[in-house]
C-alpha positions in Angstrom: 25.6 12.6 -18.2 22.4 11.1 -19.9 23.4 7.6 -19.2 24.3 8.1 -15.6 21.1 10.0 -15.1 19.2 7.2 -16.6 21.0 4.4 -14.4 20.3 6.7 -11.3 16.8 6.9 -12.3 16.2 3.2 -12.9 17.8 2.4 -9.3 15.4 5.0 -7.8 12.5 3.7 -9.6 13.0 0.4 -8.7 13.5 1.2 -5.1 10.2 3.3 -5.3 8.3 0.2 -6.5 10.0 -2.2 -3.9 8.9 0.1 -1.0 5.1 0.5 -2.2 4.9 -3.3 -3.0 5.4 -4.1 0.8 2.3 -5.0 2.6 3.5 -5.2 5.9 2.2 -2.6 8.4 5.5 -2.1 10.1 6.8 1.4 9.0 4.1 1.8 6.6 4.0 5.7 7.0 7.8 6.1 6.7 8.0 3.7 3.8 5.6 5.6 1.9 7.6 8.9 2.7 10.8 7.2 1.3 9.2 5.8 -1.7 8.0 9.2 -2.9 11.1 10.9 -2.1 13.0 8.4 -4.2 10.2 9.2 -7.0 10.6 12.9 -6.7 14.5 12.6 -7.1 14.1 10.3 -10.1 11.9 12.7 -11.8 14.2 15.6 -11.1 17.2 13.5 -12.2 15.6 12.7 -15.8 14.2 16.3 -15.9 17.4 17.7 -15.5 19.2 15.6 -18.0 16.3 16.1 -20.6 16.5 19.9 -20.0 20.3 20.1 -20.8 19.6 17.6 -23.8 16.8 19.7 -25.2 18.4 23.0 -24.8 21.8 21.7 -26.1 23.7 22.7 -23.3 26.8 21.0 -22.0 26.6 19.6 -18.7 28.2 21.7 -16.1 27.8 23.0 -12.5 28.1 26.7 -13.3 25.5 28.8 -11.4 25.4 31.4 -14.4 24.0 30.8 -18.0 21.0 29.0 -19.4 21.5 26.0 -16.7 22.4 28.1 -13.8 19.0 27.9 -12.2 18.9 23.8 -12.5 22.3 23.7 -11.1 21.3 25.9 -8.2 18.3 23.5 -7.6 20.2 20.4 -8.0 22.1 20.1 -4.7 18.9 21.2 -2.6 17.1 18.2 -4.3 20.0 16.0 -4.0 20.2 16.9 0.0 16.8 15.6 0.5 18.0 12.0 0.1 20.5 11.6 2.8 18.7 14.0 5.2 15.0 13.2 4.7 15.7 9.6 3.5 17.9 8.8 6.5 15.2 10.2 8.8 12.3 8.3 7.1 14.7 5.1 7.3 15.3 5.5 11.0 11.7 6.1 11.8 10.6 2.9 9.5 13.3 0.8 11.7 11.6 2.1 14.7 8.0 1.5 14.0 9.2 -2.2 12.9 10.9 -2.8 16.1 7.7 -1.4 18.0 5.5 -3.8 16.1 7.7 -6.5 16.5 7.7 -5.8 20.3 4.0 -5.5 20.4 3.5 -8.8 18.5 5.7 -10.7 20.9 3.9 -9.5 23.8 0.5 -10.6 22.4 1.8 -14.1 20.9 2.7 -17.3 22.3 6.1 -18.0 21.5 5.7 -21.8 21.1 2.6 -22.2 19.0 2.3 -18.6 17.5 -1.2 -18.3 18.6 -2.3 -15.3 20.6 -1.5 -15.6 24.4 -3.7 -15.2 27.5 -3.1 -11.7 27.6 -4.5 -11.0 24.0 -7.4 -13.6 24.8 -8.6 -11.7 27.7 -8.3 -8.5 25.8 -10.2 -9.4 22.9 -12.8 -11.7 24.9 -13.9 -8.6 27.1 -14.2 -6.6 24.1 -16.4 -9.0 22.1 -18.2 -9.6 25.2 -19.1 -6.1 25.8 -20.4 -6.1 22.0 -22.2 -9.1 22.2 -26.1 -8.4 22.7 -27.9 -12.0 22.5 -30.0 -12.9 20.9 -29.0 -10.5 17.7 -25.3 -11.2 18.4 -24.0 -14.4 19.8 -20.6 -15.3 21.4 -19.4 -18.7 22.6 -16.2 -20.3 23.7 -14.5 -23.6 24.1 -11.8 -24.2 26.8 -9.8 -27.1 25.4 -7.2 -29.4 27.1 -5.0 -32.2 25.6 -5.8 -35.5 26.9 -3.1 -37.3 29.0 -0.7 -34.7 27.9 1.7 -35.6 31.0 2.1 -39.2 29.7 3.1 -37.6 26.3 5.9 -35.6 28.0 7.0 -38.5 30.3 6.9 -41.2 27.6 8.7 -39.0 24.5 9.9 -36.1 26.4 9.3 -32.5 26.5 10.3 -31.6 23.0 7.6 -34.1 21.6 5.3 -32.5 24.0 6.0 -28.9 22.4 5.5 -30.7 18.9 2.2 -32.0 20.4 1.1 -28.3 21.3 2.0 -26.9 17.9 0.1 -29.9 16.4 -3.0 -28.9 18.3 -2.7 -25.2 17.6 -2.5 -26.0 13.7 -5.8 -27.8 14.0 -7.5 -25.0 16.0 -6.0 -22.3 13.5 -7.4 -24.3 10.6 -10.7 -24.7 12.2 -11.2 -21.0 12.7 -13.6 -18.9 10.6 -12.7 -15.2 9.8 -13.8 -13.4 13.1 -12.9 -16.5 15.4 -10.1 -16.5 17.7 -7.8 -19.5 18.8 -5.5 -18.8 21.8 -3.3 -20.5 24.0 -4.6 -20.1 27.8 -1.5 -21.7 29.3 0.2 -25.1 29.4 -1.8 -27.6 27.5 -4.9 -25.4 27.7 -6.3 -23.4 24.7 -9.4 -21.4 24.0 -11.4 -20.9 21.1 -13.7 -17.7 20.9 -16.8 -18.2 18.4 -18.9 -15.4 17.1 -22.4 -16.0 16.1 -22.9 -19.4 17.8 -25.1 -20.4 20.6 -24.5 -23.4 23.1 -25.7 -26.0 20.6 -23.8 -24.8 17.6 -20.6 -24.4 19.8 -21.0 -28.1 21.0 -21.4 -29.2 17.5 -18.4 -27.3 16.4 -16.3 -28.6 19.4 -17.3 -32.4 18.8 -16.4 -31.9 15.0 -12.9 -30.5 16.3 -12.5 -33.4 18.5 -13.1 -35.8 16.0 -10.5 -34.3 13.8 -7.6 -34.3 16.2 -8.4 -37.9 17.0 -8.1 -38.9 13.3 -4.9 -37.2 12.9 -2.4 -38.8 15.5 0.9 -36.9 15.9 3.9 -38.1 13.8 7.2 -37.5 15.1 10.5 -39.4 14.7 8.8 -42.0 12.5 6.2 -42.9 15.4 2.4 -42.1 15.6 1.4 -41.0 18.9 -2.5 -40.8 19.3 -4.0 -37.4 20.5 -7.2 -36.4 21.7 -8.9 -33.3 23.3 -11.4 -32.6 25.9 -13.5 -29.4 26.1 -15.9 -27.5 27.9 -18.1 -25.1 25.8 -20.3 -22.3 27.0 -22.3 -19.4 25.2 -22.6 -15.9 26.8 -26.0 -15.6 28.9 -27.8 -13.2 31.0 -26.1 -14.4 34.1 -22.6 -13.6 32.8 -21.6 -10.3 33.9 -18.1 -10.3 32.3 -15.9 -12.4 29.9 -14.2 -14.1 32.9 -17.9 -15.4 34.2 -18.2 -17.0 30.7 -14.5 -18.2 30.7 -15.3 -19.5 34.3 -18.4 -21.6 33.3 -16.5 -23.2 30.3 -13.5 -24.1 32.4 -15.8 -25.8 34.7 -17.4 -27.7 32.1 -13.8 -28.8 30.9 -13.2 -30.4 34.5 -16.6 -32.1 34.2 -15.4 -33.5 30.4 -11.9 -34.8 32.2 -13.6 -36.2 34.8 -16.0 -38.1 32.7 -13.2 -39.5 30.5 -11.5 -38.1 27.3 -12.2 -37.2 23.9 -15.4 -35.7 25.0 -17.4 -32.2 24.8 -19.4 -31.1 27.8 -21.6 -28.0 27.7 -21.5 -25.6 30.5 -24.7 -24.9 32.7 -25.9 -21.4 33.6 -24.8 -21.8 37.0 -21.5 -23.8 36.7 
């Protein structure tokens, strides 16, 4: 009985440690319930074995005698595992599926960046919290130069690789608190906190130079890539995040019209 109890306790303890070691937010509450359930049953199992050993009582399931009370409690504790454990497991699965659906709805499937829906939600929230000059908010609307020619010359699969290539650059360039998102097609947006227009332009030019210095490598070929962008910082004329986004978008049109691989600052009235 002691050997079996020890093996059972080791398995339960390992399950307890594994559940608590998971850092994922999916099913966190249900996972904790299961973990402490395993810990409770493991402690009871070892306590039951120790009781019989210390008392010198032969193990049995009789309800009378010195070990009667613990034999009476044992089925009740054992019933917790299939009843509460199964319920907690199902809830954990449900929470994980819900989190995955939520993530899928907020993430661009191709690049892994937040999608337009997430960008607008976060942008409106941060725009409402930004109070210049104490707190600044700036953004860049970014477009891959000559993206159609990449698709036409190398195929849409390479075009998808180019989008992921740029997404990695944007992700690497973001600080804590910044947001890079795919706006649609070959257009991306980076949302910066704490930057004015001049600082946003400097950050944009640095990003342009970085992308231009690292051509896309695919199938043994090097494909030059550049980007153009329009940058804007929240100002008194902006009544919403859409106004800020629209000004940066107009600046991007100006950048594309003036050539490739360049940054154009938005005007207050653009």
